[in-house]
C-alpha positions as a LaTeX table, in Angstrom:
\begin{tabular}{lrrr}
\hline
Residue & $x$ (\AA) & $y$ (\AA) & $z$ (\AA) \\
\hline
Met1 & $-0.01$ & 0.00 & $-0.20$ \\
Lys2 & 1.76 & 3.14 & $-1.02$ \\
Gln3 & 1.07 & 6.68 & 0.67 \\
Ser4 & $-1.63$ & 7.78 & $-1.69$ \\
Glu5 & $-3.63$ & 4.43 & $-1.07$ \\
Leu6 & $-3.43$ & 5.10 & 2.57 \\
Ile7 & $-4.70$ & 8.74 & 2.24 \\
Val8 & $-7.59$ & 7.62 & 0.04 \\
Ala9 & $-8.37$ & 5.02 & 2.67 \\
Thr10 & $-8.48$ & 7.56 & 5.29 \\
Leu11 & $-10.54$ & 9.82 & 3.41 \\
Ile12 & $-13.29$ & 7.29 & 2.97 \\
Ala13 & $-13.20$ & 6.30 & 6.41 \\
Leu14 & $-13.94$ & 10.12 & 7.15 \\
Ser15 & $-16.63$ & 10.26 & 4.78 \\
Leu16 & $-18.16$ & 7.47 & 5.97 \\
Gly17 & $-18.01$ & 8.60 & 9.63 \\
Ser18 & $-19.85$ & 12.23 & 8.59 \\
Ala19 & $-22.67$ & 9.92 & 7.92 \\
Cys20 & $-23.29$ & 9.32 & 11.30 \\
Ser21 & $-24.74$ & 11.88 & 14.13 \\
Asp22 & $-22.95$ & 12.48 & 17.30 \\
Asp23 & $-25.57$ & 10.34 & 18.82 \\
Asp24 & $-24.37$ & 7.42 & 16.70 \\
Lys25 & $-20.61$ & 7.54 & 17.83 \\
Leu26 & $-19.42$ & 4.72 & 20.05 \\
Gly27 & $-16.29$ & 5.09 & 22.14 \\
Thr28 & $-13.49$ & 7.39 & 21.54 \\
Asp29 & $-12.59$ & 9.08 & 18.06 \\
Ile30 & $-9.83$ & 7.09 & 16.14 \\
Pro31 & $-6.77$ & 9.20 & 15.30 \\
Leu32 & $-5.97$ & 9.49 & 11.42 \\
Ala33 & $-3.24$ & 7.19 & 10.48 \\
Pro34 & 0.13 & 8.89 & 10.01 \\
Pro35 & 1.44 & 8.79 & 6.45 \\
Tyr36 & 3.63 & 6.26 & 6.56 \\
Thr37 & 4.33 & 4.69 & 3.09 \\
Leu38 & 5.07 & 0.97 & 2.20 \\
Pro39 & 7.37 & 0.05 & $-0.24$ \\
Glu40 & 6.20 & $-0.92$ & $-3.95$ \\
Arg41 & 5.66 & $-4.53$ & $-4.00$ \\
Gly42 & 8.11 & $-6.39$ & $-6.35$ \\
Glu43 & 10.71 & $-3.71$ & $-5.70$ \\
Ser44 & 12.77 & $-6.23$ & $-3.43$ \\
Glu45 & 12.51 & $-9.09$ & $-1.61$ \\
Ala46 & 12.88 & $-7.02$ & 1.66 \\
Gly47 & 10.48 & $-4.82$ & 0.63 \\
Asp48 & 8.04 & $-7.31$ & 0.16 \\
Arg49 & 8.47 & $-8.79$ & 3.27 \\
Val50 & 7.72 & $-5.21$ & 4.87 \\
Ile51 & 4.56 & $-5.30$ & 3.16 \\
Asp52 & 3.41 & $-8.91$ & 4.24 \\
Phe53 & 4.56 & $-7.98$ & 7.56 \\
Phe54 & 1.98 & $-5.04$ & 7.89 \\
Glu55 & $-0.68$ & $-7.18$ & 6.17 \\
Lys56 & $-0.24$ & $-9.88$ & 8.46 \\
Tyr57 & 0.07 & $-8.04$ & 11.78 \\
Ser58 & $-1.09$ & $-4.38$ & 11.10 \\
Ser59 & 2.30 & $-3.34$ & 11.98 \\
Phe60 & 4.78 & $-0.90$ & 10.55 \\
Leu61 & 8.20 & $-1.58$ & 10.05 \\
Leu62 & 9.91 & 1.71 & 9.78 \\
Tyr63 & 13.24 & 2.36 & 8.62 \\
Asn64 & 12.18 & 5.52 & 6.59 \\
Phe65 & 10.94 & 7.98 & 8.97 \\
Thr66 & 11.17 & 11.62 & 10.33 \\
Gln67 & 13.56 & 12.49 & 13.45 \\
Glu68 & 10.34 & 14.29 & 14.65 \\
Asp69 & 8.41 & 10.94 & 14.76 \\
Phe70 & 10.78 & 8.97 & 16.49 \\
Gln71 & 11.52 & 11.84 & 19.21 \\
Trp72 & 7.67 & 12.44 & 19.57 \\
Glu73 & 7.27 & 8.87 & 20.55 \\
Thr74 & 10.30 & 9.46 & 23.29 \\
Val75 & 9.40 & 13.01 & 24.57 \\
Ser76 & 7.09 & 11.74 & 27.85 \\
Ser77 & 10.30 & 10.20 & 29.28 \\
Gly78 & 12.10 & 13.85 & 29.74 \\
Leu79 & 15.33 & 12.10 & 27.92 \\
Lys80 & 16.68 & 13.23 & 24.82 \\
Tyr81 & 16.87 & 10.22 & 21.96 \\
Glu82 & 17.89 & 10.36 & 18.65 \\
Ala83 & 17.70 & 8.00 & 15.65 \\
Val84 & 20.90 & 6.98 & 13.74 \\
Tyr85 & 19.33 & 6.07 & 10.38 \\
Gly86 & 20.26 & 2.87 & 9.32 \\
Asp87 & 21.43 & 1.96 & 5.56 \\
Ser88 & 18.54 & 0.31 & 3.70 \\
Gln89 & 20.50 & $-1.70$ & 1.86 \\
Tyr90 & 21.05 & $-3.87$ & 4.98 \\
Leu91 & 17.05 & $-4.06$ & 5.44 \\
Gly92 & 16.76 & $-7.89$ & 4.35 \\
Asp93 & 19.94 & $-8.70$ & 6.83 \\
Met94 & 18.08 & $-6.75$ & 9.48 \\
Leu95 & 14.59 & $-8.60$ & 8.80 \\
Glu96 & 16.80 & $-12.12$ & 8.94 \\
Phe97 & 18.36 & $-10.81$ & 12.24 \\
Leu98 & 15.00 & $-10.04$ & 13.73 \\
Asp99 & 13.55 & $-13.51$ & 12.97 \\
Glu100 & 16.53 & $-15.08$ & 14.75 \\
Ile101 & 16.31 & $-12.92$ & 18.05 \\
Trp102 & 12.67 & $-12.09$ & 18.36 \\
Leu103 & 10.07 & $-12.91$ & 15.89 \\
Asp104 & 10.28 & $-16.34$ & 15.88 \\
Phe105 & 9.86 & $-16.85$ & 19.75 \\
Tyr106 & 6.36 & $-15.91$ & 19.27 \\
Ser107 & 2.95 & $-17.54$ & 17.56 \\
Asp108 & 1.50 & $-15.46$ & 14.85 \\
Lys109 & $-1.59$ & $-15.10$ & 17.04 \\
Phe110 & 0.46 & $-13.12$ & 19.60 \\
Lys111 & 2.22 & $-11.15$ & 17.09 \\
Gln112 & $-1.40$ & $-10.37$ & 15.45 \\
Glu113 & $-2.63$ & $-9.23$ & 18.96 \\
Lys114 & 0.07 & $-7.98$ & 20.82 \\
Phe115 & 2.75 & $-5.96$ & 18.42 \\
Pro116 & 3.34 & $-2.62$ & 18.41 \\
Phe117 & 1.74 & $-0.17$ & 15.57 \\
Lys118 & 5.53 & 0.99 & 14.72 \\
Ile119 & 8.44 & $-0.90$ & 14.96 \\
Phe120 & 11.54 & 1.72 & 14.15 \\
Leu121 & 14.42 & 0.03 & 12.54 \\
Met122 & 17.89 & 2.04 & 12.40 \\
Asp123 & 21.76 & 1.78 & 13.17 \\
Ser124 & 21.68 & 3.04 & 16.29 \\
Ile125 & 19.58 & 4.77 & 19.16 \\
Ala126 & 21.60 & 7.53 & 20.73 \\
Gln127 & 20.68 & 8.99 & 24.09 \\
Arg128 & 22.14 & 12.14 & 24.40 \\
Pro129 & 23.57 & 13.61 & 27.43 \\
Lys130 & 21.57 & 16.09 & 29.54 \\
Trp131 & 24.72 & 17.86 & 31.09 \\
Glu132 & 27.89 & 19.15 & 28.96 \\
Gly133 & 30.79 & 16.49 & 29.77 \\
Gln134 & 28.64 & 13.61 & 29.80 \\
Pro135 & 28.89 & 10.80 & 27.09 \\
Thr136 & 26.01 & 9.55 & 24.46 \\
Thr137 & 24.45 & 6.09 & 25.72 \\
Tyr138 & 23.35 & 3.79 & 23.16 \\
His139 & 20.73 & 1.33 & 23.22 \\
Arg140 & 20.18 & $-1.91$ & 21.33 \\
Ala141 & 16.48 & $-1.30$ & 21.77 \\
Leu142 & 13.76 & 0.96 & 23.37 \\
Ala143 & 10.30 & 0.72 & 24.48 \\
Arg144 & 8.35 & 3.76 & 23.76 \\
Glu145 & 4.69 & 4.20 & 23.94 \\
Thr146 & 3.28 & 2.87 & 20.83 \\
Ala147 & 6.26 & 1.66 & 19.27 \\
Val148 & 9.52 & $-0.31$ & 19.86 \\
Ala149 & 12.77 & 0.89 & 18.43 \\
Ile150 & 15.63 & $-1.36$ & 17.39 \\
Ala151 & 19.03 & $-0.57$ & 16.44 \\
Gly152 & 21.53 & $-2.62$ & 14.53 \\
Met153 & 20.65 & $-2.27$ & 10.82 \\
Asn154 & 24.14 & $-1.78$ & 9.76 \\
Gly155 & 26.71 & $-3.96$ & 7.82 \\
Asp156 & 27.77 & $-5.41$ & 11.56 \\
Leu157 & 24.99 & $-7.62$ & 11.30 \\
Lys158 & 26.88 & $-10.27$ & 9.27 \\
Gln159 & 29.91 & $-10.40$ & 11.51 \\
Met160 & 28.25 & $-10.16$ & 14.70 \\
Thr161 & 29.57 & $-12.19$ & 17.56 \\
Ala162 & 27.84 & $-14.79$ & 19.75 \\
Lys163 & 27.79 & $-12.88$ & 22.83 \\
Asn164 & 26.55 & $-9.41$ & 20.89 \\
Lys165 & 23.82 & $-11.42$ & 19.25 \\
Lys166 & 22.70 & $-12.75$ & 22.59 \\
Leu167 & 22.80 & $-9.29$ & 24.08 \\
Cys168 & 20.61 & $-8.02$ & 21.16 \\
Lys169 & 18.04 & $-10.86$ & 21.92 \\
Asp170 & 17.90 & $-10.00$ & 25.28 \\
Ala171 & 17.46 & $-6.13$ & 24.55 \\
Val172 & 14.89 & $-6.68$ & 21.91 \\
Asn173 & 12.96 & $-9.04$ & 24.09 \\
Val174 & 13.10 & $-6.70$ & 27.14 \\
Ala175 & 11.73 & $-3.84$ & 25.09 \\
Phe176 & 8.84 & $-5.62$ & 23.75 \\
Val177 & 7.76 & $-6.97$ & 27.23 \\
Thr178 & 8.07 & $-3.60$ & 28.66 \\
Phe179 & 6.22 & $-2.15$ & 25.90 \\
Leu180 & 3.65 & $-5.16$ & 26.42 \\
Leu181 & 3.52 & $-4.38$ & 30.35 \\
Asn182 & 3.30 & $-0.66$ & 29.53 \\
Gln183 & 0.22 & $-0.96$ & 27.25 \\
Asn184 & $-1.53$ & $-3.61$ & 29.61 \\
Lys185 & $-1.48$ & $-5.88$ & 26.81 \\
Leu186 & $-0.68$ & $-9.10$ & 29.04 \\
Asp187 & $-3.32$ & $-10.86$ & 31.11 \\
Ile188 & $-1.04$ & $-11.80$ & 34.14 \\
Pro189 & $-2.67$ & $-14.49$ & 36.40 \\
Ala190 & $-4.10$ & $-13.51$ & 39.83 \\
Glu191 & $-2.40$ & $-16.33$ & 41.37 \\
Phe192 & 1.15 & $-14.93$ & 40.41 \\
Tyr193 & 0.36 & $-11.88$ & 42.87 \\
Ala194 & $-0.76$ & $-14.44$ & 45.64 \\
Val195 & 2.23 & $-15.61$ & 46.30 \\
Ser196 & 4.27 & $-12.89$ & 47.58 \\
Asp197 & 3.48 & $-10.71$ & 50.49 \\
Tyr198 & 3.33 & $-7.05$ & 49.44 \\
Thr199 & 2.60 & $-5.40$ & 52.62 \\
Lys200 & 5.63 & $-7.40$ & 54.32 \\
Phe201 & 8.38 & $-4.60$ & 54.21 \\
Ala202 & 5.82 & $-1.55$ & 54.00 \\
Ser203 & 7.28 & 0.00 & 56.85 \\
Tyr204 & 10.85 & $-0.02$ & 55.25 \\
Ser205 & 9.86 & 2.85 & 52.95 \\
Gln206 & 13.26 & 3.44 & 51.01 \\
Leu207 & 15.31 & 1.27 & 52.98 \\
Gln208 & 17.24 & $-1.45$ & 51.25 \\
Ile209 & 16.86 & $-4.94$ & 51.99 \\
Glu210 & 19.35 & $-7.69$ & 52.11 \\
Pro211 & 18.81 & $-9.81$ & 48.79 \\
Asp212 & 18.55 & $-13.36$ & 50.01 \\
Ile213 & 15.99 & $-11.81$ & 52.48 \\
Leu214 & 14.00 & $-10.63$ & 49.03 \\
Arg215 & 14.70 & $-13.96$ & 47.67 \\
Ser216 & 13.09 & $-15.62$ & 50.61 \\
Tyr217 & 9.79 & $-13.69$ & 49.80 \\
Gly218 & 9.98 & $-14.64$ & 46.25 \\
Tyr219 & 11.32 & $-11.19$ & 44.70 \\
Leu220 & 13.94 & $-11.01$ & 42.05 \\
Pro221 & 16.36 & $-8.03$ & 41.09 \\
Asn222 & 15.90 & $-5.41$ & 38.56 \\
Val223 & 17.83 & $-6.30$ & 35.63 \\
Glu224 & 17.26 & $-3.13$ & 33.43 \\
Gly225 & 20.48 & $-1.81$ & 34.05 \\
Glu226 & 22.26 & $-4.66$ & 32.76 \\
Leu227 & 21.25 & $-3.59$ & 29.37 \\
Ser228 & 22.81 & 0.05 & 29.69 \\
Ile229 & 26.10 & 0.54 & 27.33 \\
Ser230 & 28.36 & 3.98 & 27.60 \\
Glu231 & 31.65 & 5.12 & 28.04 \\
Trp232 & 31.74 & 5.02 & 31.64 \\
Ser233 & 29.80 & 1.52 & 32.00 \\
Pro234 & 30.40 & $-0.80$ & 29.07 \\
Tyr235 & 28.83 & $-3.69$ & 30.17 \\
Gly236 & 26.02 & $-1.86$ & 32.10 \\
Thr237 & 25.13 & $-2.69$ & 35.97 \\
Ile238 & 22.90 & $-4.94$ & 37.94 \\
Ser239 & 22.02 & $-4.33$ & 41.60 \\
Glu240 & 20.86 & $-6.97$ & 43.75 \\
Trp241 & 19.67 & $-4.43$ & 46.26 \\
Ala242 & 16.14 & $-2.83$ & 46.14 \\
Thr243 & 13.99 & $-0.98$ & 48.58 \\
Gly244 & 11.25 & $-2.19$ & 50.13 \\
Thr245 & 8.69 & $-0.25$ & 48.15 \\
Trp246 & 10.41 & $-0.92$ & 45.16 \\
Ser247 & 9.90 & $-4.73$ & 45.19 \\
Met248 & 6.72 & $-4.82$ & 46.81 \\
Asp249 & 5.11 & $-3.38$ & 43.89 \\
Pro250 & 3.21 & $-5.75$ & 42.08 \\
Lys251 & 3.95 & $-3.81$ & 38.80 \\
Asn252 & 7.73 & $-3.97$ & 39.43 \\
Asp253 & 7.43 & $-7.61$ & 40.23 \\
Ile254 & 5.95 & $-9.04$ & 37.49 \\
Lys255 & 8.18 & $-6.75$ & 35.25 \\
Ser256 & 11.54 & $-8.26$ & 37.09 \\
Phe257 & 10.22 & $-11.75$ & 36.78 \\
Leu258 & 9.38 & $-11.57$ & 33.01 \\
Leu259 & 12.43 & $-9.49$ & 32.21 \\
Asn260 & 14.50 & $-12.09$ & 34.14 \\
Met261 & 12.77 & $-14.78$ & 32.22 \\
Val262 & 13.35 & $-13.56$ & 28.77 \\
Met263 & 17.13 & $-12.44$ & 29.31 \\
His264 & 18.62 & $-15.46$ & 31.53 \\
Gly265 & 18.84 & $-19.01$ & 31.02 \\
Asn266 & 19.57 & $-21.49$ & 33.55 \\
Asp267 & 23.48 & $-20.83$ & 33.39 \\
Phe268 & 24.29 & $-17.89$ & 31.11 \\
Pro269 & 26.96 & $-15.72$ & 32.76 \\
Val270 & 25.96 & $-11.79$ & 33.05 \\
Phe271 & 29.42 & $-10.86$ & 34.17 \\
Glu272 & 32.53 & $-12.80$ & 33.98 \\
Asn273 & 34.92 & $-12.79$ & 37.11 \\
Tyr274 & 32.95 & $-10.19$ & 39.46 \\
Pro275 & 33.40 & $-11.47$ & 42.83 \\
Ser276 & 30.47 & $-10.53$ & 45.28 \\
Asn277 & 30.61 & $-12.64$ & 48.91 \\
Gly278 & 32.32 & $-15.43$ & 47.51 \\
Val279 & 30.20 & $-16.17$ & 44.83 \\
Lys280 & 30.75 & $-15.15$ & 40.99 \\
Tyr281 & 28.53 & $-12.59$ & 40.17 \\
Ala282 & 27.58 & $-14.07$ & 37.02 \\
Asp283 & 26.13 & $-16.90$ & 38.92 \\
Arg284 & 24.09 & $-14.62$ & 41.06 \\
Phe285 & 21.64 & $-13.75$ & 37.94 \\
Thr286 & 21.04 & $-17.33$ & 36.49 \\
Trp287 & 17.67 & $-19.67$ & 36.98 \\
Asn288 & 20.31 & $-22.25$ & 38.52 \\
Tyr289 & 21.34 & $-19.70$ & 41.21 \\
Tyr290 & 17.62 & $-18.79$ & 41.94 \\
Leu291 & 16.45 & $-22.31$ & 41.88 \\
Gln292 & 19.16 & $-23.79$ & 44.22 \\
Lys293 & 18.38 & $-26.48$ & 46.45 \\
Asn294 & 19.06 & $-27.32$ & 50.22 \\
Ala295 & 20.55 & $-30.48$ & 51.26 \\
Asp296 & 17.41 & $-31.88$ & 51.65 \\
Gly297 & 16.33 & $-31.42$ & 48.06 \\
Ser298 & 14.07 & $-28.60$ & 48.88 \\
Tyr299 & 14.17 & $-25.16$ & 47.24 \\
Lys300 & 16.12 & $-22.54$ & 48.91 \\
Trp301 & 13.68 & $-20.01$ & 47.71 \\
Pro302 & 10.25 & $-21.81$ & 46.97 \\
Leu303 & 8.21 & $-18.94$ & 46.35 \\
Ile304 & 10.57 & $-17.74$ & 43.41 \\
Lys305 & 9.95 & $-21.42$ & 41.88 \\
Lys306 & 6.41 & $-21.22$ & 42.50 \\
Lys307 & 5.76 & $-17.91$ & 40.51 \\
Leu308 & 8.15 & $-18.95$ & 37.80 \\
Asp309 & 6.41 & $-21.97$ & 37.42 \\
Ile310 & 2.92 & $-19.86$ & 37.32 \\
Leu311 & 4.24 & $-17.73$ & 34.46 \\
Glu312 & 5.81 & $-20.31$ & 32.31 \\
Asn313 & 2.71 & $-22.55$ & 32.17 \\
Tyr314 & 0.67 & $-19.52$ & 31.89 \\
Phe315 & 2.37 & $-18.26$ & 28.68 \\
Lys316 & 2.52 & $-21.61$ & 27.20 \\
Asp317 & $-1.12$ & $-22.38$ & 27.77 \\
Lys318 & $-2.60$ & $-18.70$ & 27.11 \\
Tyr319 & 0.03 & $-17.46$ & 24.53 \\
Gln320 & 1.95 & $-20.65$ & 23.29 \\
Val321 & 4.99 & $-18.69$ & 24.18 \\
Asp322 & 7.73 & $-20.65$ & 25.97 \\
Leu323 & 9.56 & $-17.91$ & 27.97 \\
Ala324 & 12.31 & $-20.46$ & 29.05 \\
Val325 & 13.36 & $-21.07$ & 25.44 \\
Ile326 & 13.61 & $-17.20$ & 24.85 \\
Gly327 & 15.97 & $-16.66$ & 27.89 \\
Asn328 & 18.01 & $-19.82$ & 27.44 \\
Lys329 & 18.58 & $-19.08$ & 23.69 \\
Thr330 & 22.60 & $-18.54$ & 22.94 \\
Tyr331 & 24.26 & $-18.36$ & 19.56 \\
\hline
\end{tabular}
């Protein structure tokens, strides 16, 4: 569908809508579709895939867009993001890459129901510094209000290391899950929220709680910092520590679980040779660590195991999505 066809379709919709009185209107008005264009069918194999993707999932794969549109999607965060445009000659490689690290993990039904209206594809996602002297931070992927942005559309795709491909897989799926949660597109089973006592540490307010105590009540760490990349922090950061008010928020609880599930496998090392209380830092952010057993065979942190099982089974049954496959995927 070309831009002209989109405009015609919009005009038809408007003319039909004008035939109804105000009393006949149901719900809120639907905003006009922005003038995104699709490639001409037959121009290229990659272009045809973009058309097929839109027709199947009602989602635009945007690689030719305005900076203003991308920044409009990020203004509410208060941060200054800028798209570094990708080279369209790598579009085909980018689509194959997305199949491998993202699209193939989700069923067609799930993609049809849950995918964002816009998926920005670009070379890099730059977060510009707020203050002079700070470096630019680059993101592999980003969740926005109605969109997901994904970096990497450049010549490095063909020579990407296994480690970087895994990190890209993590970042894209984290951005996607974050988008789904922000847009309330996921049904979370009530039994998940019934496992932990969200009032247990309410009196702690902003005081930090020892990590193993949080684990005993079924809470996982926030791993979003693991995705940060900058000159000052080339590998990102994770903190096992959290305040009582942060961890006990049900929204943070479900987000921490889902992000851990799509990022981490049973034994994939996050960081190497980073000691923490005698245990390799890498080993403290794997499911083998969270699901370790006592001498009698019981789980050290049974509530984590219970919540994990609830989510794994629910996503398999309701969405035909195996979160463990995503987390364990390496290259």
